[in-house]
Backbone as ProteinMPNN parsed JSONL, in Angstrom:
{"seq_chain_A": "MMIFGPLFMILFFVVLVAAVLPLGRWLGGPAVMPPHQPPPGRTALDILKERFARGEIDKNEFEERRRVLGE", "coords_chain_A": {"N_chain_A": [[82.425, -89.527, -81.064], [80.308, -90.403, -79.569], [80.361, -89.043, -77.193], [79.146, -86.603, -77.515], [76.383, -86.906, -77.396], [75.418, -87.227, -74.605], [76.325, -84.715, -73.683], [74.849, -82.875, -75.224], [72.325, -83.547, -74.306], [72.432, -82.747, -71.607], [72.879, -80.026, -72.025], [70.458, -79.416, -73.299], [68.611, -79.779, -71.164], [69.473, -77.786, -69.408], [68.942, -75.474, -70.901], [66.182, -75.768, -71.116], [65.323, -75.523, -68.408], [66.248, -72.933, -67.952], [64.521, -71.552, -69.585], [61.971, -72.157, -68.613], [61.799, -71.263, -65.929], [61.838, -68.298, -65.934], [59.469, -67.999, -67.391], [57.561, -69.116, -65.682], [57.704, -67.31, -63.547], [56.834, -65.02, -64.833], [54.207, -65.715, -65.531], [53.181, -66.066, -63.011], [52.864, -63.567, -62.004], [53.496, -60.337, -60.416], [55.44, -60.411, -57.463], [54.585, -58.833, -55.127], [54.829, -57.546, -51.967], [52.398, -56.692, -49.611], [52.172, -53.521, -47.904], [53.225, -53.294, -44.487], [50.694, -53.386, -42.218], [48.944, -52.719, -39.251], [46.598, -55.016, -37.778], [43.024, -54.42, -37.97], [41.628, -52.498, -35.332], [43.793, -52.496, -33.633], [45.647, -50.199, -31.871], [48.004, -47.445, -31.951], [49.066, -47.238, -29.42], [48.689, -49.837, -28.448], [50.52, -51.239, -30.037], [52.851, -50.014, -29.195], [52.913, -50.838, -26.508], [53.27, -53.588, -26.905], [55.818, -53.634, -28.079], [57.317, -52.681, -25.937], [56.877, -54.745, -24.127], [58.172, -56.838, -25.432], [60.726, -56.028, -25.145], [61.956, -54.369, -26.931], [62.071, -51.645, -26.676], [63.03, -49.363, -24.072], [61.953, -48.364, -20.699], [62.009, -45.547, -20.456], [61.917, -44.675, -23.145], [59.464, -45.778, -23.829], [57.694, -44.31, -22.167], [58.146, -41.718, -23.139], [57.299, -41.897, -25.834], [54.665, -42.586, -25.401], [53.696, -40.265, -24.255], [53.948, -38.568, -26.463], [52.059, -39.671, -28.119], [49.867, -38.86, -26.787], [48.517, -40.102, -24.74]], "CA_chain_A": [[81.111, -89.022, -81.384], [79.341, -90.801, -78.541], [80.415, -88.115, -76.068], [78.295, -85.449, -77.775], [75.0, -87.221, -77.023], [75.145, -86.796, -73.225], [76.563, -83.278, -73.543], [73.683, -82.175, -75.775], [71.185, -83.796, -73.427], [72.616, -81.854, -70.455], [72.655, -78.675, -72.535], [69.022, -79.287, -73.529], [67.936, -79.595, -69.88], [69.854, -76.472, -68.884], [68.174, -74.483, -71.667], [64.78, -75.952, -70.745], [65.131, -74.927, -67.085], [66.458, -71.495, -68.091], [63.354, -70.973, -70.246], [60.755, -72.39, -67.832], [61.787, -70.446, -64.713], [61.303, -66.948, -66.179], [58.086, -68.112, -67.832], [56.762, -69.323, -64.478], [57.658, -66.046, -62.8], [56.009, -64.084, -65.589], [52.813, -66.139, -65.412], [52.784, -65.934, -61.616], [52.595, -62.169, -61.693], [54.479, -59.717, -59.522], [55.453, -60.86, -56.066], [54.645, -57.595, -54.35], [54.358, -57.722, -50.597], [51.63, -55.529, -49.174], [52.837, -52.819, -46.804], [52.862, -53.785, -43.153], [49.658, -52.606, -41.561], [48.426, -53.438, -38.097], [45.221, -55.473, -37.948], [42.04, -53.451, -37.497], [41.368, -52.532, -33.899], [45.025, -52.257, -32.882], [46.027, -48.789, -31.855], [49.433, -47.192, -31.824], [49.436, -47.539, -28.04], [48.793, -51.302, -28.344], [51.792, -51.629, -30.643], [53.897, -49.516, -28.301], [52.944, -51.742, -25.349], [53.862, -54.859, -27.344], [57.256, -53.425, -28.24], [57.881, -52.589, -24.59], [56.821, -56.087, -23.538], [59.189, -57.671, -26.084], [62.048, -55.514, -24.793], [62.533, -53.605, -28.03], [62.296, -50.285, -26.186], [63.119, -49.325, -22.608], [60.86, -47.662, -20.033], [62.069, -44.12, -20.786], [61.422, -44.492, -24.505], [58.029, -46.079, -23.789], [56.986, -43.168, -21.572], [58.245, -40.572, -24.047], [56.433, -42.12, -26.992], [53.283, -42.573, -24.935], [53.329, -38.835, -24.123], [53.809, -38.022, -27.809], [50.774, -40.139, -28.631], [48.827, -38.134, -26.063], [47.72, -41.016, -23.894]], "C_chain_A": [[80.086, -89.341, -80.3], [79.318, -89.829, -77.368], [79.484, -86.924, -76.268], [76.838, -85.685, -77.393], [74.67, -86.775, -75.602], [75.359, -85.302, -73.019], [75.377, -82.471, -74.079], [72.449, -82.382, -74.916], [71.268, -82.888, -72.192], [72.356, -80.411, -70.875], [71.163, -78.417, -72.777], [68.285, -79.033, -72.216], [68.264, -78.247, -69.247], [69.057, -75.376, -69.591], [66.7, -74.565, -71.299], [64.484, -75.293, -69.394], [65.273, -73.409, -67.174], [65.277, -70.82, -68.777], [62.1, -71.084, -69.382], [60.699, -71.499, -66.593], [61.307, -69.017, -64.962], [59.845, -66.97, -66.63], [57.161, -68.298, -66.637], [56.649, -68.064, -63.646], [56.765, -65.034, -63.502], [54.531, -64.427, -65.461], [52.299, -65.973, -63.983], [52.461, -64.512, -61.221], [53.629, -61.613, -60.734], [54.326, -60.229, -58.098], [55.608, -59.645, -55.173], [54.052, -57.867, -52.97], [53.552, -56.485, -50.213], [52.353, -54.826, -48.032], [52.336, -53.327, -45.461], [51.845, -52.841, -42.525], [49.152, -53.39, -40.373], [46.997, -53.895, -38.362], [44.237, -54.439, -37.427], [41.795, -53.613, -36.005], [42.603, -52.325, -33.048], [45.388, -50.79, -32.986], [47.543, -48.663, -31.771], [49.913, -47.506, -30.411], [49.56, -49.049, -27.826], [50.133, -51.785, -28.89], [52.952, -51.205, -29.756], [54.038, -50.426, -27.084], [53.574, -53.087, -25.717], [55.371, -54.733, -27.496], [57.956, -53.336, -26.892], [57.927, -53.967, -23.942], [57.879, -57.008, -24.146], [60.601, -57.215, -25.756], [62.713, -54.742, -25.904], [62.838, -52.17, -27.615], [62.33, -50.322, -24.666], [61.986, -48.468, -22.04], [60.839, -46.179, -20.401], [61.51, -43.854, -22.187], [59.92, -44.77, -24.571], [57.244, -44.885, -23.271], [56.998, -41.958, -22.508], [57.311, -40.733, -25.242], [54.958, -42.121, -26.594], [52.802, -41.127, -24.776], [53.125, -38.209, -25.496], [52.461, -38.445, -28.415], [49.599, -39.45, -27.929], [47.96, -39.012, -25.198], [48.433, -41.267, -22.59]], "O_chain_A": [[79.104, -88.616, -80.141], [78.341, -89.797, -76.619], [79.073, -86.296, -75.292], [76.127, -84.725, -77.093], [73.725, -86.01, -75.411], [74.63, -84.684, -72.244], [74.953, -81.497, -73.457], [71.612, -81.486, -74.809], [70.256, -82.319, -71.783], [71.688, -79.663, -70.161], [70.665, -77.328, -72.493], [67.421, -78.159, -72.158], [67.403, -77.637, -68.614], [68.555, -74.456, -68.946], [66.036, -73.535, -71.182], [63.491, -74.578, -69.262], [64.509, -72.677, -66.545], [65.052, -69.628, -68.572], [61.252, -70.193, -69.416], [59.619, -71.021, -66.245], [60.421, -68.557, -64.241], [59.074, -66.07, -66.294], [56.087, -67.698, -66.588], [55.585, -67.786, -63.092], [56.032, -64.285, -62.857], [53.696, -63.536, -65.301], [51.104, -65.761, -63.775], [51.835, -64.288, -60.185], [54.529, -62.327, -60.292], [53.217, -60.446, -57.61], [56.645, -59.457, -54.538], [52.929, -58.352, -52.837], [53.981, -55.358, -50.463], [53.074, -55.47, -47.27], [51.183, -53.733, -45.318], [52.11, -51.654, -42.33], [48.949, -54.601, -40.47], [46.262, -53.232, -39.093], [44.575, -53.659, -36.536], [41.76, -54.728, -35.485], [42.49, -52.012, -31.863], [45.427, -50.222, -34.077], [48.259, -49.641, -31.552], [51.032, -47.983, -30.223], [50.447, -49.495, -27.098], [50.796, -52.628, -28.286], [53.919, -51.947, -29.587], [55.153, -50.749, -26.673], [54.326, -53.658, -24.927], [56.116, -55.624, -27.089], [59.06, -53.855, -26.724], [58.907, -54.315, -23.284], [58.423, -57.866, -23.452], [61.567, -57.92, -26.046], [63.913, -54.478, -25.838], [63.76, -51.55, -28.146], [61.735, -51.202, -24.044], [61.17, -47.921, -22.782], [59.77, -45.615, -20.633], [60.729, -42.924, -22.387], [59.189, -44.081, -25.283], [56.243, -44.49, -23.868], [55.993, -41.263, -22.653], [56.609, -39.792, -25.612], [54.103, -41.699, -27.373], [51.664, -40.799, -25.112], [52.216, -37.399, -25.673], [51.816, -37.675, -29.127], [48.474, -39.464, -28.428], [46.796, -38.699, -24.95], [47.93, -42.006, -21.743]]}, "name": "protein", "num_of_chains": 1, "seq": "MMIFGPLFMILFFVVLVAAVLPLGRWLGGPAVMPPHQPPPGRTALDILKERFARGEIDKNEFEERRRVLGE"}
């Protein structure tokens, strides 16, 4: 009979955690990330130059996209 005491205590803590976690998420509200938007003042050309500087795009792609932007 003594073995049931610790088992019920462990079961109690498991149920407690299983009830508190969803409650905390519900009270915290939705975790919606805002869409990625560049800070005000940054133009598409600024972003293009940064991508070129980081090596994400090569010179040909940089020039082509710059022409598409009209600059």
